[in-house]
Structures are given as structure tokens and as C-alpha cells.
KOLDOLO-578427 format. One record per residue (C-alpha): z, y, x; residue in three letters; residue number from 1. Coordinates in nm, 4 decimals. Layout:
N
Z|Y|X|ALA|NUM
...
//
This chain:
80
-0.2910|-0.7641|-0.1970|MET|1
-0.2348|-0.5950|0.0650|ASN|2
0.0836|-0.4199|0.1771|GLY|3
-0.1023|-0.0192|0.3627|ASP|4
0.1607|0.1509|0.4308|SER|5
0.2579|0.4765|0.3334|ALA|6
0.4558|0.8309|0.4057|CYS|7
0.7719|0.7909|0.2565|PRO|8
0.7792|1.2268|0.2110|ASN|9
0.3581|1.2075|0.0225|CYS|10
0.2755|0.8773|0.0073|VAL|11
-0.0340|0.9752|0.1495|ASN|12
-0.1445|0.6694|0.3915|GLN|13
0.0063|0.6529|0.7253|MET|14
-0.2860|0.5330|1.0514|HIS|15
-0.1986|0.4389|1.3600|LYS|16
-0.1738|0.7028|1.6932|ASP|17
-0.4465|0.5885|1.9391|PRO|18
-0.1936|0.7003|2.1900|THR|19
0.1097|0.5747|2.1080|SER|20
0.0103|0.2395|1.8586|GLY|21
0.3119|0.4410|1.6163|GLU|22
0.2103|0.4642|1.2397|LEU|23
0.1594|0.8593|1.1945|VAL|24
0.1377|1.0613|0.9014|CYS|25
-0.1153|1.3800|0.9093|GLN|26
0.1283|1.6281|0.7332|LYS|27
0.4603|1.4946|0.8551|HIS|28
0.5921|1.4227|1.2351|SER|29
0.6431|1.0044|1.3363|ASN|30
0.7873|0.8707|0.9859|GLN|31
0.9167|0.5634|0.8952|ILE|32
0.6439|0.3360|0.6589|PRO|33
0.7045|0.2280|0.3565|THR|34
0.5159|-0.0641|0.1909|PRO|35
0.2520|-0.0472|-0.1044|TRP|36
0.0580|-0.1302|-0.3304|TYR|37
-0.3452|-0.1754|-0.2773|LYS|38
-0.4943|-0.4130|-0.4717|VAL|39
-0.8574|-0.4482|-0.5008|ASN|40
-0.9172|-0.6145|-0.8766|LEU|41
-1.2742|-0.6919|-1.0471|VAL|42
-1.2503|-0.8266|-1.3919|MET|43
-1.4947|-0.9727|-1.5921|GLU|44
-1.6227|-1.1009|-1.9013|ASP|45
-1.9364|-1.3009|-2.0422|GLU|46
-2.0765|-0.9302|-2.0708|THR|47
-1.9573|-0.7527|-1.7576|ASN|48
-1.7729|-0.6816|-1.4420|GLU|49
-1.5829|-0.3791|-1.3485|ILE|50
-1.3757|-0.3246|-1.0065|THR|51
-1.1010|-0.0965|-0.9729|ALA|52
-0.8370|-0.0313|-0.7063|LEU|53
-0.4970|-0.0417|-0.7699|VAL|54
-0.2885|0.2021|-0.5993|ILE|55
0.0720|0.3182|-0.5233|GLY|56
0.2912|0.3746|-0.7750|LYS|57
-0.0050|0.1788|-1.0742|CYS|58
0.0525|-0.1090|-0.8534|GLY|59
0.4254|-0.0719|-0.9166|GLU|60
0.3815|-0.0303|-1.3051|LYS|61
0.1482|-0.2826|-1.2900|LEU|62
0.3130|-0.5337|-1.1449|PHE|63
0.6455|-0.3882|-1.2144|GLY|64
0.8191|-0.3553|-0.9038|VAL|65
0.8303|-0.1434|-0.6376|PRO|66
0.5853|-0.3045|-0.3349|CYS|67
0.9092|-0.2696|-0.0524|LYS|68
1.0883|-0.5117|-0.3016|ASP|69
0.7605|-0.7321|-0.3682|TRP|70
0.7311|-0.7676|-0.0257|TRP|71
1.1147|-0.8261|0.0490|ILE|72
1.1214|-1.1299|-0.2347|ASN|73
0.8308|-1.3194|-0.0969|ASN|74
1.0102|-1.2943|0.2760|ASN|75
0.7014|-1.0936|0.4068|CYS|76
0.6636|-0.9394|0.7298|GLN|77
0.4014|-0.6196|0.7585|MET|78
0.2061|-0.6167|1.1361|SER|79
0.0138|-0.3030|1.2563|PHE|80
//
């Protein structure tokens, strides 16, 4: 499970600015990033398999807890 960073205003993924190294949103000025879910799943049975990407609010519904709370409860630290 990855803890990616989202803009707290629009929840789009934030990217590192190549000059400053800070995480920035393309739509908003510098923001404090919010952890968000980005989970790759492979589900299979005896007949077939499917892959799925679960992100953001869908991850919160699947795991029943906001990513920020999960991150804190599991003593994780984000590295950028």
C-alpha cells in the first residue's frame, strides 16, 4: 500500500517541483499534502484474475478509515 500525497483542496496528486523539491499542486499554490490511498489489487479465482487500482475516497470506503488516520495509527512517515 502506498501513501501518496494529494492536494487538500482538489485531492489531485501532488508532484515534486524540480527546482524547489517541494510538493505542489498544479491547480493551487503550495499546499501541505494530505496522505491518500493508492492500492494496487490483484483478485483471482480458479477461472480468471483482474487487477484494480483503488485510490482516494474509494480506499477510505474499502478500509473504513481515512488514509491520514491509518498512517498515524501505524506510525508511518511519508518520505518525499
